[in-house]
C-alpha positions in Angstrom: 150.4 69.5 169.6 149.2 70.9 166.4 145.5 71.2 165.9 145.7 71.6 162.2 144.3 68.8 160.1 146.8 66.9 158.0 146.2 64.3 155.2 145.9 60.7 156.6 148.9 59.7 154.5 151.1 62.3 155.8 150.2 61.4 159.3 150.8 57.6 158.6 154.3 58.4 157.1 155.1 60.8 160.0 154.3 58.1 162.7 156.4 55.6 160.8 159.4 57.9 160.3 159.1 59.2 164.0 159.0 55.6 165.2 162.0 54.4 163.2 163.9 57.6 164.3 163.0 56.9 167.8 164.1 53.2 167.7 167.4 54.2 166.0 168.0 56.9 168.7 167.5 54.1 171.3 170.0 51.9 169.4 172.4 54.7 169.4 172.1 55.2 173.1 172.7 51.4 173.6 175.8 51.5 171.3 177.3 54.4 173.2 176.5 52.7 176.6 178.3 49.5 175.3 181.4 51.7 174.1 181.4 53.4 177.5 181.4 50.0 179.4 184.0 48.6 177.1 186.3 51.6 177.7 185.6 51.4 181.5 186.5 47.7 181.6 189.5 48.2 179.6 190.8 51.2 181.7 190.2 49.1 185.0 192.0 46.2 183.3 195.0 48.5 182.5 195.1 49.7 186.1 195.1 46.2 187.5 197.9 44.5 185.6 199.6 43.8 188.9 196.9 41.3 189.7 196.8 39.6 186.3 194.1 41.7 184.5 194.6 43.5 181.3 192.9 45.8 178.8 190.2 44.4 176.5 192.0 43.3 173.3 190.9 45.5 170.4 189.1 47.9 172.6 190.0 50.9 170.4 188.8 49.1 167.4 185.5 48.2 169.0 184.8 51.5 170.5 185.5 53.2 167.0 182.9 50.9 165.4 180.3 51.5 168.1 180.6 55.1 168.2 180.5 55.4 164.3 177.4 53.3 164.3 175.9 55.3 167.1 176.5 58.5 165.1 174.7 57.1 162.1 171.9 55.7 164.3 171.1 59.0 165.9 171.2 61.2 162.7 167.5 60.4 161.6 166.3 61.7 165.0 168.4 64.7 164.9 167.2 65.6 161.3 163.5 65.0 162.3 163.7 67.2 165.5 165.6 69.9 163.6 168.7 69.3 165.7 171.2 70.6 163.2 172.7 73.8 163.6 170.6 76.7 162.3 170.8 80.5 162.6 167.3 81.8 163.5 168.5 85.1 164.7 168.4 86.8 161.2 165.4 85.2 159.9 163.0 85.7 163.1 162.4 89.4 162.1 160.9 88.3 158.7 158.3 86.1 160.1 157.0 82.5 160.0 157.0 82.3 156.1 160.6 83.3 155.9 161.4 80.7 158.5 159.6 77.7 156.8 161.4 78.7 153.5 164.8 78.7 155.0 164.0 75.4 156.8 163.0 74.0 153.3 166.3 75.3 151.9 168.3 74.0 154.9 166.7 70.6 154.6 167.2 70.4 151.0 170.9 70.9 151.4 171.3 68.5 154.4 169.1 65.8 152.4 171.3 66.4 149.3 174.4 65.9 151.5 172.9 62.7 153.0 172.3 61.3 149.5 175.8 62.3 148.4 177.3 60.7 151.5 175.2 57.6 151.1 176.4 57.1 147.5 180.1 57.7 148.5 179.8 55.4 151.5 178.4 52.7 149.3 181.4 53.1 147.0 183.7 52.9 150.0 182.0 49.8 151.4 182.6 48.1 148.1 186.3 49.2 148.1 186.6 47.9 151.7 185.0 44.6 150.7 187.1 44.2 147.4 190.4 44.9 149.4 189.4 42.8 152.5 190.9 45.3 154.9 190.7 44.1 158.5 191.2 45.8 161.8 194.7 45.4 163.3 194.1 43.5 166.5 190.9 41.7 166.2 191.1 41.2 162.3 187.5 42.2 162.0 186.7 43.0 158.2 186.3 46.8 158.0 183.6 46.3 155.4 181.3 44.9 158.0 181.3 48.3 160.0 180.9 50.1 156.5 178.0 47.9 155.6 176.4 48.5 159.0 176.6 52.2 158.4 175.4 51.8 154.8 172.3 50.2 156.1 171.7 53.1 158.5 172.1 55.6 155.7 168.8 54.3 154.4 166.6 55.7 157.3 168.9 58.7 157.2 167.9 59.6 153.5 164.2 58.5 154.1 164.1 61.0 157.1 165.6 63.7 155.0 163.0 63.2 152.4 160.3 63.2 154.9 161.4 66.5 156.4 161.3 68.1 152.8 157.8 66.9 152.5 157.0 68.2 155.9 158.5 71.6 154.8 156.5 71.6 151.6 153.4 71.0 153.6 154.2 73.7 156.0 154.7 76.2 153.1 151.4 75.2 151.5 149.6 75.6 154.8 151.2 79.2 155.0 153.5 78.2 158.0 150.5 77.3 160.1 152.1 74.3 161.7 155.2 76.3 162.6 153.2 79.1 164.0 151.2 76.6 166.2 154.1 74.5 167.3 157.6 76.1 167.5 159.5 72.8 167.2 158.6 69.2 166.2 159.4 67.8 169.6 
């Protein structure tokens, strides 16, 4: 753990963002477990048609929804823990300051993409609502899943903005936090 002293507001926001990201990561795991169980039950049902069992109706539709929401749920945790792909091989020889500047640049790009995707996803949600498109088998309105994902974009963008703040604090501190603690796990 970093021994450096941070502003109380920063620490408060960090705790909130970490708590939110952690809860959403747990939700992501639960959604994936539900998708796995649903798939397993459906496969077993298909194998046992001779005794009157069958696949779960709409299993593909439900698994798509659960897996999509799981990805959006896990994204804040991934961003917070620097889980996105990065190439430190070329930056390492230039020292800690170069690393924190490239992290800032990377987080700016990722946060910008999050904002762009959130905006376009919002537009897509409105379109799905306007056209009242439904899934083929279960007739679930597609906009429900889009709206759920749209809600999850809010913590994704908030986490992206927090990581930018964290990077700026690291730069102001001369990369001290990064030197003391290699990652934010």
